[in-house]
Structures are given as structure tokens and as C-alpha cells.
N, C-alpha and C positions, 0 to 999 in steps of 0.2 A: 381407456382414455379418461383423464380427470379434467374437469373444467376449472380453470383458475383465472384470477384477475391479475393483470400485469400492466406495467407502464411501458408502452411501446414507442420507440423512435421511428417515425414514418418519414421524416425529412430532416436532414442535418440543420442544426441551428434553430429548430422549431420546438415548441413545448412537447413533452411526451404525452401520449394519448392513452387513457385507460381503456383496455379492451378485455373481453373474455376470450381466453385462448384454450386450446386443447393441449394437455401434457400427457404424452404416452407413458406407459409403465416402464420401470427400469429394466434394462436388458442385462446380459451377462456382465458382471463386474461393476454394475451401477447400483446406485441407491437413490431413493426419493427422499427429499428433506422438506418438511413443512416448516417454513421460516417463521422465526420469532422476531428477527431484527435484521436490517441491512443498512449499512452506512453508505453515505454518498462520498465517493472519492473524486478528486479532481480528474483522474483518468477517465471515469465515466462521463464527466462533463465534456472533456476534450473529444472523446469518441463521438458523443452525441452532437457536438458542434462540427464534426467532420475533419478534425485535425489530422487524423491518421487514416482516413478513408474507411473502407469497409462496406458491406452490403446491408441493405435495408429491405423490409422492416426488421428491427432488432430489439431485443430486450437486454439492456445493460445491467450493471449492478454485480459486484464481485466481493463485497465485504459482508459476509452473511453468517448468521447463526440460526440454528433450529433443531428440530428433533427428527430422527429418521422415522419415516412413515411407511416405507416399503423397501424391500431388499430384493435385488435381482439374483439370478443364479451366479454361483462361483464368487460370492462375496465372503471375505474372511474377516473375522474379528469385529464385525459390525452387526448390531441387532436393532430391531424396531424399538423406538422409545428413547434411544440414546440421544443426548444433546451433543451436537457437533458444531465445530467451526467449519465453514465452507470456503475454500480458497479457490483461486483461479489456477493453481499450480497442478497441472495434470501431467503425470510422469509415467513413462513406460516401465521404468525400473531396470531396463536392460541395455540401453544404448550406452556408448562410452561416457557421456556426461553423467547420466544417472549412476552408472557403475563407479564413477570417481567421486560421487557425493555431491553432484551439482544438478539436482532435479529441476531447478528453476529454468535451466536451459536445455531441457530434454529435447533430443533431436527428433524423436518419433512419438509425440504425444497422441497422435491419432485425431482425425477430425471427421467423424461420422456425421450422418444426417442429424439435424437438430431435432430434439424431442418436442419442439413447440410448433403448433400450426394454428391457423385461424379456422373458424368453423367451415369455411369453403375449401379447406385443404391447402391454402397458401402457406408455404414454409415461413417461419419466423426464426431469425438467427438467434441462437443462444450465445450472446456475445461474451467474450473473455472466458469461455468455458463454463460460465455460470448462469447468466440470465436471471439474476437475483432480484431485480426490481419486480418481483412477482410473489404470489402467495406460496408457491412451491417450486422446487427445482429438481431436476434429475441430473446427477453428476457422477463422474467416475469415483470409485472408492478411494483412489489415490489422492483425491482432492480434499478429504476431510480428516479431522482429528477429533476423537471424543474428548470432551472436557467435563469438569465436575458440574453437578446440578446446582451447586450453591453459588455459581458465578452468574451475575445478571446477563441476560442475552445481549444487551448493548455492549458490555465488556467483551463478551465472547466474539461478537461480530468484528470488533476493532482489531482483533488479533489476526484476521484473515489477510490484511494488507498493510495498513498504515503502520501498525506496531512492528510487525516483523520486518517491513522494509526499512524503517528508521533504525531500529536496534541492530538489525543484521548488517546494515551499511557500514557501521563503525566496528562491530564485533567480528563479523565474518569477512566481509569484503575489505574493510580497512585494517583488519588485524591489529586493532588498538591494544597497546600494552599499558599496564598500570604505570602512572607517572607521566604519560605523554600529554601534550597539549593539543586541544581540538578546537577547530572553528566550524560551526554549523551555519551555513548560509540558508536562511529561510526558517522562520519559526512557526510554520503551519503545522498541520497534523503530522506529517512525516518528520519534519524538522524537530518537533518536540520529542518524538520518539528516538531520534538520533541523539538528542541531548540526554535522554534517559539512558540510552545504551552506553554513552560515554561515561556517565556517572556510575552506572553499575559496573563498568569495566575498570574503574579506578583512575580516570583521567585526572591530571593535576589541575588544569584549568580548562574550562569549557566556555568559549566565547560565542554567543549568539549574534548573528548579523541579520538585521531585518530593516524594513522600510519604516516601521512605526514603533514608537516608544511603548505603546500598549502591548504589542507582541513581545518586545524585549522583556517587559515585566512578567508576562506569562512564562517566558522561557526560564526566567530565574526560579519560578515556582517548580519547574520540572527538573532543575539541576544545573542550569547555566550559572557560572560564577561571575560572568561579566556580559555586558551587552553593548553593541556598537551599532549606530544607525548607518545603514547602507547609503543614506542620502548625503552623508558627509563627502567632502571632495575626494579624499583618499582614505577610505575607511581602513585599509590594510595597515596604514601607518599607526593608527590608533590601536589596532589589534597588536601590532608588534611592540608598542609601548607597554601595553597591558601584560603581554607574555614575556617581554624582555628578549624575544627572538621570534622567528617565524614559527608557524604551527607545524607539528608533526603530521597532523591529519586535518584535511579540509573536506567536509561533506557538503556537496551542493544538492539541496533537497527541493529546489524550485526549478521549473523548466523555463527560466528566463535567460536569454542569451547574454545580457549584460552581466548576470551573475557568473556565467561560465567564462566570460572574457576576463573578469577580475579575479576569479578564484585562485589561479596560480600565484598571484601576487601575495597571498596570505601565507604561502608555504615557506618553511625554513629549509636549511640544508637537509637533504635526504627525505624531505616531506613527501607525502602522497595525497592525491586528490581522488575522492570517490564521487563518481557521477551518478546521481540518483534521479533527480528531476528530469522529465522528458519534454524537451521543446517540440514544437510542431515539426512534422516532416519537412525537410528542405531547409530548415533554419541552420545557419552556420556560425560557429564561434571562431575566434582568432586567439593565438597565443604565440610566444616567441620560443621556438624549440631549443635554441642554443642555451637558454637559461635553465631549462629542465635538464638538458644533457650535462651542463657544467656543474649544476648543484645536485646531481644525482636524484632528481625528483621523478615522480611517476604519476600516471593517471590510470584509473581502472573504472570500468562500469560496474554497476551493481543492480541486478534485476531481482526484485522482491527480497532484497537483503541476503541473497545467496543462501537462503534457508533450506534446511531439511525439516519439513513441517512436523514429522513424527518425533523429531529430536528437540527442535527449538520451541515449538508452541507449548508443549507441556512444561518446559523450563520457565517460560515467561508466565504461564498461568500460575505456577507455584510462586514466582516472585510477586505476582499480584496478590495472591492470598496471604503472603507474608507482609504485605504493605510496602514492598520495595519497588513496585512498578505501578505508576498511576495510569488507570484506565477510565474510571468513572469521571475523572476531571477532564478527560478529553471530549466528553459528550457536550456539545453546545446546545443542541435542541433535539426534541423528540417530535416526530411528525407521523401522520398517517399516510397510507399509500396515495390516497386521493389529494394529498397536499404536496406531492413530490415535486411539482414544478416550483412551488413556493420555496421548498427546502433547497432546491438547486439554485434559485436566484439568491437566497440568503448565503449559500456557500460561495457563489461567485462574488458577492460583495466583499469577501476577504476577511470578515471578522470571525467566522466560525472555525473552530478546531475540527470538529466532525459533527455533522447533522446525521441523525439516525432515523430511518423509517421503522416504526414499531408496529408489528401486526397484532 
């Protein structure tokens, strides 16, 4: 057992509490990673607020980077000292979804006992397969990808979720082709990466839609050609004026029901909508199915950008090292673990792209 400090959720909607926890050694197929950085994702905040239920006490955090500090039996191609990105994507590699190249929706990822306990033996949930609001984690070998030492840990951490989710939403799930027009609803952390993905994939025009002019300006810096305020009475009409037609692809990167209700209105003939942002459980959206049927439009969900991490993360890392993918610019603030509640509140305020806990 190794004693670590972690930020623990003991009650939904309450501040996280710093505790000393026991972390067991890695077992077969597992590795221990001593973390260098972990980003704060809105999914962590929603979970901690009780939006999707779950058991407590729990340690959230799933956008992490660090170095392998211990290796369990039967681990292949990973050694102590390697820098890795730690994702929540735990895949068996053998179920029908994994075998068809869709490990983000693995049917049998396995959910064994958590490696985290309190000093009195009370189990603590390793939430989202990671539990990375902590100094160290024990995760399955399928969840990590080695990355170059010359990449800053903050940049590596961002590739665990926000970057792959945004880029993958348009490239993998949206199957964007060069020359197509894209609308990205929401210019937060995931939205900015969807914009980057559209730029990298060769979109003709990329229109960002958001509630604030400040975020639209940031979106332009990441590759948006145009920006439209969602606060306008009928923003889809302005988008169609800009594009000359409806969009080929609309990516909804926020979990807001009004955004989902309006998204189909931005689509052109044969257009498709990618659903990325996750509303609270039980929230319902409305749309007019006859329009989608008549105009041959479609909707698809995208979990974690439909990525294959050993394929897509090294590709994105190379783009970063070439200067073609912005990562450093996504970091809004750097905080210590004992400042995590302040960092969460700053994220909730809406101005941050990504706040990062640096160890």
C-alpha cells in the first residue's frame, strides 16, 4: 500500500475534501502512475454535483498525465519512468465493439474493486476508471499511451479527454470531409478542440456559436472563420447567411437542452449532427423528425470522440509538436491540489478553457 493525498467527494454538491488514502499496488495488467498534472473537466464537476448519480465517497478526475512508477504482472510495452497520458477509456480489446475499432464503447471493460481505501478500510470509488484528483493512480494498461518527454505535462493531460473528444467528434464520429461547412455549438474546452479538428480536416468554413463575444473571439484564434452569438433571436439564420446554405456538420459540445433543441435548425440538406455535450440524466430535447427524414439529415452520439487512443493520441501529439494543434493555449490556470475547489469554482464561472492541477 502507498499513502497518497486525494481530493474526495463525500457529498454531492459539496466541496471536495483533501484526505490521505491508501493506494494498493498494481495487479495483473495494471500500472501505477505518479501524476504530474490533471485537468478539471466539466464532467468531473457534473459527477461531483450528482448529475449522473454514482456511489460515494469517490475520487474524480480523468484528464491526467504522469510517469509510470510501478508495473504489475502481464503488462506489455510499458516500463517504469515512461511519461504517459492517462484516459478513462478502459477496453477489453475482445468484445464486438473493441474488435470493430470502437473501444470507447467497450461492452466488457471490467469493474473490479477500487484500489483506493481510507485508513480504516472504507472503500473509495475510483470514479471514471481513473480517480485522478490524487497524487497517484492505478489504472489498466489499456488506458494509457506513452508520449514524448519534451511535451509539457499540462499539454499531455489535456489529450486524455477534451482534445480527443473535440477533435474526434468531427473527424471520427462526424466523418468530416475537406471542403464541408461546420457549425460548433459551444466554444468551451471541447468546442475549441472540435474547431481545431475541423480546421485540421480541411473544413471550408467553421462557425462558432456561443453565448459570449469573448468566447467567439477565442474560437477564431483556434480556427473558426466566423462567430455567431447564440443570444440572437434566430442564430441559425445568421449562420445560413454566412455559409450560403445549411451546415454539413453541426457539433453540439455543450450539455444544454436549448442547444440540442436548436441544433437541427443549423443543418443543410443531408447534414448530420454530432451529439457530444452531456445534459443531466432525465433532461429531454425536442425536434421535428419529419424535417430530418425529408432532408436526409442524421444524428449520432459521440463518446470520447470515438477514438482509438493508441492510434489517435500519437497523431495529435505529433500535430502539437509541429505547431498545428494548440494545447498550451487551452490552459487557463495552473493550481495546486489544495486549491482544487477554487479551481472548480473558477471553471464553473464559465471563463476558463481548462484549469489544470499541477503536482
